[in-house]
C-alpha positions in Angstrom: -8.2 -16.1 -9.5 -10.1 -17.5 -6.5 -13.2 -15.4 -5.9 -13.0 -15.6 -2.1 -9.5 -14.4 -1.5 -9.6 -12.6 1.9 -8.3 -9.2 2.9 -5.5 -10.1 5.3 -4.2 -7.9 8.1 -1.4 -8.6 10.6 -2.6 -8.0 14.2 -0.3 -8.0 17.3 -2.4 -5.9 19.6 -0.4 -2.7 19.1 -2.2 0.6 18.3 -0.7 0.6 14.8 -2.0 -2.9 14.0 -5.5 -2.1 15.3 -5.7 1.0 13.1 -4.6 -1.2 10.2 -7.3 -3.7 11.1 -9.9 -0.9 11.0 -8.9 0.0 7.4 -8.8 -3.7 6.5 -12.3 -4.2 7.7 -13.6 -1.3 5.5 -11.6 -2.7 2.5 -13.0 -6.2 3.0 -16.6 -4.8 3.1 -16.1 -2.7 0.0 -14.9 -5.8 -1.8 -17.4 -8.2 -0.3 -14.5 -10.4 0.9 -13.9 -12.0 4.3 -11.4 -10.4 6.6 -8.5 -12.6 8.0 -6.7 -11.4 11.1 -3.3 -13.1 11.3 -0.8 -13.2 14.1 2.7 -14.6 13.5 4.4 -16.4 16.4 8.1 -17.4 16.8 10.0 -19.7 19.0 12.7 -17.7 20.8 15.4 -20.3 20.3 16.8 -22.6 17.6 17.0 -20.4 14.4 19.7 -21.8 12.1 20.7 -24.4 14.6 19.7 -28.1 14.5 17.8 -28.7 17.7 15.8 -31.4 19.3 12.3 -30.0 19.6 11.6 -32.2 22.7 14.4 -30.3 24.5 12.7 -26.8 24.2 9.3 -27.5 22.9 8.0 -26.6 19.4 6.5 -23.2 18.8 2.8 -23.2 19.5 0.0 -20.7 19.2 -0.4 -18.8 22.5 -3.7 -18.5 24.3 -3.1 -14.9 25.0 -2.6 -14.1 21.3 -5.7 -16.1 20.4 -7.8 -14.1 22.9 -6.4 -10.9 21.5 -7.3 -12.0 17.9 -10.8 -13.1 19.0 -11.4 -9.8 20.9 -10.3 -7.8 17.9 -12.5 -9.8 15.5 -15.5 -9.3 17.7 -14.9 -5.6 18.0 -14.6 -5.3 14.2 -17.7 -7.3 13.5 -19.7 -5.1 15.9 -18.5 -1.9 14.2 -18.8 -3.1 10.6 -22.1 -4.9 10.2 -22.0 -7.7 7.6 -18.3 -8.2 7.9 -17.1 -11.9 8.0 -14.0 -12.1 10.2 -11.7 -15.1 10.6 -8.6 -15.4 12.8 -5.4 -17.5 12.5 -2.1 -17.9 14.3 0.8 -18.8 12.0 4.3 -20.0 13.0 6.8 -17.5 11.7 8.0 -13.9 12.0 5.4 -11.2 11.2 7.0 -10.0 8.0 7.5 -13.4 6.4 4.1 -14.6 7.6 2.3 -11.7 5.9 4.3 -12.2 2.7 3.4 -15.9 2.6 -0.3 -15.1 3.4 -0.3 -12.6 0.5 -0.1 -15.5 -2.0 -3.7 -16.3 -1.2 -5.0 -12.8 -0.4 -7.0 -10.2 -2.3 -5.2 -7.4 -0.3 -2.8 -7.3 2.6 -3.0 -4.4 5.0 -0.1 -3.4 7.3 0.3 -0.7 9.9 3.5 1.4 9.7 5.1 2.2 13.0 6.1 5.7 12.1 9.6 6.8 13.4 10.3 3.6 15.3 13.2 5.0 17.2 15.4 6.0 14.2 15.2 9.5 13.0 15.3 8.7 9.3 13.3 5.4 9.4 9.7 6.3 8.8 8.6 2.8 7.9 8.7 -0.1 10.3 10.8 -3.1 9.1 7.8 -5.4 8.9 5.8 -2.9 6.8 8.8 -2.4 4.5 9.3 -6.1 4.1 5.7 -6.8 3.2 5.4 -3.7 0.9 8.5 -4.8 -1.0 7.9 -8.5 -1.3 4.1 -9.2 -1.2 2.3 -11.2 -3.9 -0.8 -9.0 -4.0 -1.5 -5.3 -3.5 -0.5 -3.9 -0.1 -2.3 -1.1 1.8 0.1 0.7 4.2 -1.6 2.7 7.0 0.1 4.9 9.5 -1.3 5.1 13.0 -2.2 8.8 12.6 -4.4 7.9 9.5 -7.6 7.9 11.6 -10.3 8.9 11.2 -10.6 7.0 7.9 -11.0 9.5 5.1 -14.1 8.7 3.1 -14.7 11.3 0.4 -11.2 12.4 -0.9 -10.2 11.4 -4.4 -7.9 8.4 -5.1 -4.5 9.6 -6.4 -2.2 7.6 -8.7 1.3 8.5 -9.7 1.8 8.1 -13.5 5.2 7.9 -15.3 4.5 5.8 -18.3 6.0 2.6 -16.8 4.4 -0.8 -16.7 4.4 -0.5 -12.9 2.4 2.8 -13.1 -0.1 1.3 -15.6 -0.8 -1.4 -13.0 -1.2 1.3 -10.3 -3.6 3.2 -12.5 -5.8 0.1 -12.9 -5.8 -0.5 -9.2 -6.5 3.1 -8.5 -9.5 3.1 -10.9 -10.9 0.1 -9.1 -10.5 1.7 -5.7 -12.1 5.0 -6.8 -15.1 3.1 -8.3 -15.5 1.1 -5.0 -15.4 4.3 -3.0 -17.5 6.3 -5.5 -14.9 9.1 -5.6 -12.9 10.7 -8.5 -9.6 9.3 -9.7 -6.8 11.8 -10.0 -3.8 10.9 -12.2 -0.7 12.8 -11.2 2.5 13.2 -13.2 5.4 15.1 -11.6 7.8 17.2 -13.7 11.0 18.5 -12.3 11.2 22.1 -11.2 14.9 22.3 -10.2 17.9 23.6 -12.1 16.1 26.6 -13.6 18.4 29.2 -12.2 21.5 27.6 -13.8 20.0 27.6 -17.4 19.7 30.4 -19.8 16.1 31.6 -20.5 15.8 29.9 -23.9 16.9 26.6 -22.5 14.4 26.9 -19.6 11.6 27.6 -22.1 12.5 24.6 -24.3 12.9 22.2 -21.4 9.7 23.3 -19.7 7.8 22.9 -23.0 9.3 19.4 -23.5 8.4 18.3 -20.0 4.9 19.8 -20.3 4.3 18.0 -23.6 5.5 14.7 -22.1 3.3 15.2 -19.0 0.2 15.9 -21.2 0.9 12.8 -23.3 1.5 10.5 -20.4 -1.6 11.7 -18.5 -3.8 11.5 -21.7 -2.6 7.9 -22.4 -3.2 6.8 -18.7 -6.6 8.6 -18.7 -7.7 6.9 -22.0 -6.8 3.5 -20.6 -8.7 4.1 -17.4 -11.8 5.5 -19.1 -11.9 2.5 -21.5 -12.0 0.1 -18.5 -14.2 2.3 -16.2 -16.4 4.6 -18.5 -18.5 5.9 -15.6 -15.6 7.0 -13.4 -14.7 10.7 -12.9 -11.1 10.9 -14.0 -8.9 14.1 -13.6 -5.4 14.7 -15.0 -3.1 16.7 -12.6 0.4 17.7 -13.8 2.5 18.8 -10.8 5.9 20.5 -10.7 8.1 19.6 -7.8 11.8 19.0 -7.0 11.2 15.2 -7.3 8.5 12.7 -8.0 8.2 11.6 -4.4 7.8 15.2 -3.2 5.2 16.0 -5.7 3.1 12.9 -4.9 3.4 13.5 -1.1 2.3 17.1 -1.5 -0.6 16.1 -3.7 -1.7 13.4 -1.2 -2.8 16.1 1.3 -6.4 16.1 0.0 -6.6 12.4 -1.0 -8.3 9.4 0.7 -5.7 7.0 -0.9 -2.4 7.3 -2.9 -1.6 4.4 -5.3 2.0 3.8 -6.3 3.8 1.3 -8.4 6.7 -0.8 -7.2 9.5 0.4 -9.3 8.7 3.0 -12.0 11.1 3.4 -15.0 14.4 2.9 -13.1 15.1 0.1 -10.7 17.6 -2.7 -10.0 16.8 -6.4 -10.1 17.2 -6.8 -6.4 15.4 -3.6 -5.4 11.7 -4.6 -5.2 10.4 -1.2 -4.0 11.6 1.9 -5.7 12.7 5.0 -3.8 9.6 7.1 -4.8 7.3 4.4 -3.5 9.3 4.1 -0.3 9.2 7.8 0.3 5.5 8.0 -0.5 4.8 5.2 2.0 6.8 6.9 4.7 5.5 10.4 4.3 2.2 10.6 2.4 -0.7 12.3 4.2 -3.1 9.4 3.5 -2.9 5.6 3.3 -0.8 4.2 0.4 -1.6 1.2 -1.8 1.4 -0.5 -3.4 0.3 -2.1 -6.6 1.7 -5.6 -6.7 0.1 -8.0 -9.2 -1.8 -10.9 -7.6 0.1 -14.2 -7.4 -1.0 -16.7 -10.0 -2.6 -19.7 -8.2 
């Protein structure tokens, strides 16, 4: 893997993207990597239609966007001493541009727009596209995530899947970089108790508890073997669902790390419902643990 993969953040001048750039600057410094500010630009005409570029002009980087990128880069370099910042304009929509840049990135950082005009849509379409399809880990930051939390633990959702094992590894690395504890969280269901007879409640609770202890112990042992100096805590949680449990636990965290799919999942669904819910509703930034592209 190339040693100088940058931390990449999409910047369009919006408040959301500037908050994301701030988080990206800190992430780049923590990793001793350069920061790359990327702006995707599109031509308003011609998609899907054969056209003569001389009739309408080919898409070109704009001077206004370049000034915005350079101003943002200068501001970040002032606030984060030692940070190396580069800027680039790329022909393409913001989502596909960031997914393509992720092939050569150490980390991609995106800002989530919040409600975005639709009551149920808590994640902007660009953020959702990048979080689902990137070729490296993706940090999703909501505009209200300032000030950047510094001393809270890193949380990882654990369910025994390959995806959650990858998440635990990334979470351990993040916790070590930040010098904070790693908290491994496993959520067991708490619904349906009123409908069962007492003996069945007891048996099912005991089974869930035993499974939670085993999963957390396995995840904890793997992390400690890789990071023996890291403070690791195991935190079983009872909640109506995995997403709700992780979101509630995220209230005291500086970062929540989630896998892409967990146990279930369909071939075409690249980001599971638990990860989507966590990204949209967590009380802290969320890292989606995609493996790096092989280059």
